[in-house]
C-alpha positions as CSV (number, residue, x, y, z in Angstrom):
1,M,-0.7,-3.4,25.2
2,G,-3.1,-0.7,23.8
3,V,-4.2,-0.2,20.2
4,P,-2.2,3.1,19.1
5,F,-1.9,1.5,15.6
6,D,-5.6,1.1,14.9
7,H,-6.7,4.6,13.6
8,I,-3.7,4.6,11.1
9,A,-4.0,1.2,9.8
10,S,-5.3,2.4,6.3
11,A,-2.6,4.9,6.0
12,Y,0.2,2.5,7.0
13,N,-1.2,0.1,4.5
14,S,-0.9,2.5,1.8
15,A,2.2,4.4,2.5
16,F,4.4,1.4,3.7
17,S,3.2,-1.7,2.1
18,N,2.6,-0.1,-1.2
19,G,5.8,1.9,-1.5
20,A,8.5,0.9,-4.0
21,I,11.2,0.5,-1.3
22,N,9.1,-1.8,1.0
23,Q,8.1,-3.8,-2.1
24,L,11.7,-4.3,-3.1
25,Q,12.4,-5.3,0.5
26,R,9.5,-7.5,0.7
27,K,10.8,-9.4,-2.5
28,R,14.1,-9.9,-0.8
29,L,12.5,-11.6,2.2
30,W,10.1,-13.6,-0.1
31,H,13.1,-14.9,-2.0
32,Y,14.3,-16.4,1.2
33,V,11.0,-17.7,2.4
34,E,10.4,-19.5,-0.9
35,E,13.8,-21.3,-0.4
36,I,12.8,-22.7,2.7
37,I,9.1,-23.6,2.1
38,P,9.9,-27.3,0.8
39,E,11.7,-27.8,4.1
40,L,8.6,-27.5,6.0
41,S,6.7,-30.5,7.1
42,G,3.2,-28.9,6.5
43,F,1.4,-25.8,5.6
44,E,-0.1,-24.8,8.9
45,M,1.0,-21.2,9.7
46,L,0.4,-18.5,12.5
47,E,1.4,-14.9,11.6
48,L,1.9,-12.5,14.4
49,N,1.3,-8.8,14.3
50,F,0.4,-9.2,10.6
51,G,-0.2,-5.4,9.9
52,S,-1.2,-4.9,6.4
53,G,-2.1,-8.5,5.7
54,E,0.1,-8.5,2.5
55,D,2.0,-11.6,3.6
56,A,-1.2,-13.6,4.7
57,V,-2.3,-13.4,0.9
58,L,1.2,-14.4,-0.4
59,F,1.3,-17.3,1.9
60,G,-2.4,-18.2,1.0
61,E,-1.4,-18.3,-2.7
62,R,1.2,-21.0,-1.9
63,G,-1.2,-23.3,-0.1
64,F,-0.8,-22.3,3.5
65,N,-3.7,-22.3,6.1
66,I,-3.1,-19.1,8.0
67,V,-4.2,-17.7,11.3
68,A,-3.3,-14.0,11.1
69,T,-3.2,-12.3,14.2
70,D,-3.0,-8.8,15.4
71,I,-4.1,-6.4,18.2
72,G,-5.9,-3.7,15.9
73,C,-9.5,-4.1,15.0
74,E,-8.8,-2.0,11.8
75,T,-6.0,-4.2,10.6
76,L,-8.2,-7.3,11.2
77,K,-10.8,-5.7,9.0
78,L,-8.2,-5.0,6.4
79,T,-7.1,-8.6,6.3
80,D,-10.7,-10.1,6.2
81,K,-11.3,-7.7,3.0
82,K,-8.0,-9.0,1.5
83,A,-9.0,-12.6,2.1
84,E,-12.4,-11.8,0.5
85,Q,-10.9,-9.9,-2.5
86,F,-8.6,-12.9,-3.3
87,S,-11.3,-15.5,-2.4
88,M,-9.2,-17.0,0.4
89,Q,-11.6,-17.0,3.2
90,H,-11.2,-20.8,3.6
91,S,-7.4,-20.4,4.2
92,I,-7.1,-17.1,6.0
93,S,-8.6,-16.3,9.3
94,A,-7.9,-13.0,11.0
95,R,-7.9,-13.2,15.0
96,Y,-7.2,-10.7,17.7
97,L,-4.0,-11.6,19.6
98,D,-2.0,-9.4,22.1
99,L,1.6,-10.7,22.0
100,E,2.2,-9.4,25.6
101,T,-0.6,-11.8,27.0
102,L,-0.2,-14.6,24.7
103,D,-1.8,-17.7,26.0
104,E,-0.7,-20.8,24.0
105,T,-3.9,-22.5,25.0
106,L,-5.8,-20.2,22.6
107,F,-4.9,-22.5,19.8
108,D,-6.5,-25.8,19.0
109,K,-3.8,-27.0,16.6
110,K,0.1,-26.6,16.2
111,F,1.8,-24.9,13.5
112,D,4.6,-25.7,11.0
113,L,5.6,-22.0,10.6
114,I,5.3,-19.1,12.8
115,F,6.0,-15.7,11.1
116,S,6.3,-12.2,12.1
117,N,7.2,-9.6,9.4
118,F,8.6,-6.0,9.3
119,G,8.9,-5.1,12.9
120,G,6.1,-7.1,14.4
121,L,8.3,-8.1,17.3
122,N,9.6,-4.4,17.8
123,C,6.2,-3.7,19.0
124,I,6.5,-5.6,22.3
125,N,9.0,-4.8,25.3
126,P,12.0,-7.1,26.0
127,T,10.2,-9.0,28.9
128,S,7.3,-9.8,26.7
129,L,9.5,-10.9,23.9
130,K,11.3,-13.3,26.1
131,T,7.9,-14.7,27.4
132,L,6.7,-15.0,23.8
133,I,9.9,-16.9,22.6
134,Q,9.4,-19.3,25.7
135,K,5.8,-20.0,24.8
136,I,6.2,-20.5,20.9
137,P,7.7,-24.1,21.1
138,S,4.5,-25.2,22.7
139,I,2.4,-24.5,19.6
140,L,5.2,-25.5,16.9
141,N,5.2,-28.9,15.4
142,P,8.4,-30.8,15.7
143,G,11.1,-29.2,13.5
144,G,8.8,-26.3,13.0
145,R,10.3,-22.9,12.1
146,F,9.9,-19.3,13.7
147,I,10.8,-16.7,11.1
148,A,10.8,-13.1,12.0
149,V,11.7,-9.8,10.4
150,V,13.0,-7.4,13.0
151,M,14.5,-3.8,13.2
152,P,17.8,-3.8,14.6
153,R,19.4,-1.2,17.1
154,I,21.4,0.4,14.3
155,C,20.3,1.4,10.8
156,I,23.0,3.0,8.5
157,W,20.3,4.5,6.1
158,E,18.2,6.1,9.1
159,T,21.3,7.4,10.8
160,M,22.4,9.2,7.6
161,F,18.9,10.4,6.6
162,F,18.3,12.1,10.1
163,G,22.2,13.0,10.6
164,L,22.3,15.1,7.4
165,R,19.3,17.1,8.6
166,L,21.1,17.7,11.8
167,Q,18.4,15.7,13.6
168,F,20.6,13.8,16.0
169,K,18.2,12.6,18.4
170,K,16.3,10.8,15.7
171,A,19.5,9.8,13.9
172,F,20.4,7.5,16.9
173,R,16.9,6.7,18.2
174,R,17.2,3.0,17.7
175,L,19.9,3.0,20.3
176,L,17.5,4.1,22.8
177,S,15.4,1.3,24.6
178,T,12.2,2.9,23.5
179,R,10.9,5.7,21.6
180,T,7.6,7.4,21.6
181,D,7.8,9.2,18.2
182,S,6.5,7.5,15.0
183,D,6.6,8.2,11.3
184,F,2.7,8.3,11.5
185,E,2.8,11.0,14.3
186,E,1.3,8.6,16.9
187,P,2.7,9.9,20.3
188,D,1.9,6.7,22.2
189,F,3.4,4.0,19.6
190,K,6.4,2.7,21.4
191,T,9.1,0.8,19.7
192,W,11.8,-1.5,20.9
193,Y,14.8,-2.5,18.8
194,Y,16.8,-5.8,19.0
195,S,20.1,-7.0,17.7
196,P,20.4,-10.4,16.1
197,S,22.4,-11.6,19.0
198,Q,19.8,-10.7,21.3
199,I,17.1,-12.6,19.5
200,K,19.7,-15.7,19.4
201,G,20.3,-15.3,23.1
202,L,16.6,-15.3,24.1
203,S,16.0,-18.4,21.9
204,K,19.0,-20.6,22.2
205,K,17.4,-22.8,24.7
206,Y,14.5,-23.8,22.4
207,F,15.7,-23.0,18.7
208,T,18.6,-23.6,16.4
209,P,19.3,-20.5,14.3
210,R,19.2,-21.5,10.5
211,A,19.9,-18.0,9.0
212,V,20.2,-14.3,9.8
213,R,20.2,-12.1,6.7
214,P,20.0,-8.2,6.4
215,I,17.0,-6.5,4.6
216,G,17.7,-3.1,3.6
217,I,21.4,-2.7,3.7
218,A,22.0,-1.6,0.2
219,L,18.4,-0.9,-0.4
220,P,17.3,2.3,1.5
221,S,14.9,2.7,4.3
222,S,11.4,3.5,3.4
223,L,11.9,6.9,5.0
224,L,13.6,7.8,1.7
225,E,10.6,6.8,-0.4
226,E,10.0,10.3,-1.6
227,F,13.6,10.9,-2.5
228,F,13.9,7.6,-4.5
229,S,10.4,8.0,-6.2
230,L,12.2,10.3,-8.5
231,R,15.3,8.3,-8.7
232,K,14.1,4.7,-9.8
233,K,17.3,3.9,-11.8
234,L,19.4,4.4,-8.8
235,L,17.0,2.5,-6.6
236,F,17.1,-0.6,-8.9
237,K,20.7,-0.4,-8.9
238,L,20.8,-0.6,-5.2
239,N,18.3,-3.5,-5.3
240,K,21.0,-5.4,-7.5
241,I,23.5,-4.9,-4.8
242,E,21.1,-5.9,-2.2
243,R,20.7,-9.4,-3.8
244,T,24.3,-10.2,-3.0
245,A,24.4,-8.6,0.3
246,N,23.5,-11.8,2.3
247,L,26.3,-11.5,4.9
248,S,24.9,-12.1,8.4
249,F,27.2,-9.5,10.1
250,L,25.5,-7.0,8.2
251,S,22.2,-7.6,9.7
252,G,22.9,-5.6,12.9
253,V,23.2,-2.2,10.9
254,S,20.3,-2.8,8.1
255,D,17.0,-1.5,8.0
256,Y,15.6,-4.9,9.0
257,F,17.1,-8.4,9.4
258,V,15.3,-11.7,8.9
259,I,16.1,-14.3,11.5
260,D,15.1,-18.1,10.7
261,L,14.9,-20.4,13.9
262,Q,14.2,-24.1,13.9
263,L,12.5,-25.7,16.8
264,K,15.1,-28.3,18.5
265,V,14.2,-31.9,18.6
266,S,14.1,-32.8,22.2
């Protein structure tokens, strides 16, 4: 895997992580994460493709020791800066890791939680994803959890957004196996989309699914950030609906879905 994301890391951190829509989506995820934290046997965590480093800080505030990994040098620097800003250098360490060539022997300890947020797994192809899921059990403690936030193959909001603009290729881009366009105009940035059933199928030998929930089914896609920046009341009304939209079958058509997998006891 190359590092196409590196030179846009700062722009991504500002536009995506700090947007009102993403912050509301992130709160929905964290509502779920905080529910399951008491079920974990410990606080050793590995984060995959961490991107902005926002989640590492949130986990750090809750007492986790985090190894935050990514392929981009700039994203690693951003996370190091955030760890220093919040005085968490002792609990957050940023490390280079290419998920397509993951070697589980790189780690000198096992983890209670492995976490990948907001499309981290969508950066690797299906073959690499299958290999990754096969390797993860060897670095998880017994009963450990693997939680990922994934972009599904259909997103109602995205289809409407582009469809109303008669951009039909983009409206159905998630149904393609890969795409080479990106919202940050990076031509080499490929994305793969996965349905909840695909993730379950790849992991069923090693994991028991604990939950699958939609994120961004009533809440819009971050593509509509500019539109909703002038319609905050409507956005907050949609957020209230989102709080009750936890039906797993909606996960396949939302902006993202969170899937919580627990390592089987052998």
